[in-house]
Steps between C-alpha positions, in 0.01 A plus 500: 500500500848380578751388237474133597131491397543707185442331167722560199340732244509239224314250722228756570469583130464130423219463754320805362535376141392149598197583715411864429247438223325216683473710817370797303232289327391356833485840668317651204236226514452552872506880497370592156731799474833527322641754742392306810638177349832673432507629859428153640775341291746773596421451869542124457850543362585751773400237758712248312800732528435584865441144619758332275339159563679178413299255291518124458430524127352732232146375567532597866631843396210553256245389762650746751484784249138418410403487866661838567345652186157366598537650846599833344188485284285430805653801675414717199146361490456572872624854442253542213217378718587750774564779247252448214591640160353477156742317271331427169818516293587134555222379269620728224858381551394136511300532180811629322691177578569273203369193683164663570188297439292620793637233733732744676220748563273222624778372727549849644139507619543192720579528870874499574500153659376347173719715271809397695451124487389510136809700403736276697345184357443596138756772433790398724415127481542422868360178643212520745713399799754772414226762473356386832836556665538846343155627595487328839199280422442127476517329160126431520435873560712584195308245290173655616624850413609378156162338442304805617735737321460316169122505541495871582737576214281310256187681623661844472656424163174368352299791634741777399698378201286255301 
């Protein structure tokens, strides 16, 4: 990285403070593991430092970070698929969270494509057209994933937690 693309340390700290928690929550929902979520967020900020992209506004910056974080999560999921491991600790960790009501555990059981759109829509409060752009799908495909994801989440939650 050359000096012309370097970011001042205080600017980087501001970005981490501003978006770090949201990125971590998103990655945790997708991956179901604290350590993997931390790795994905760390890699996202490393990319941010390496690429030093220029953004039109804070929303564009946040969307870029979410897209990179989501791609990092997909890479981790692909690695897991190729190198299976037993990771049961995430349910224990999730149950220790103060906001636990079984929803998080139920959400973790859904396929990644549904977890992602549900988290972006309900947790990060993105609009459907913004989510479509981030995940590379049409708005109607995002709506369908939201609809199916809500239905699956309700089925899992009712079966397991009620």
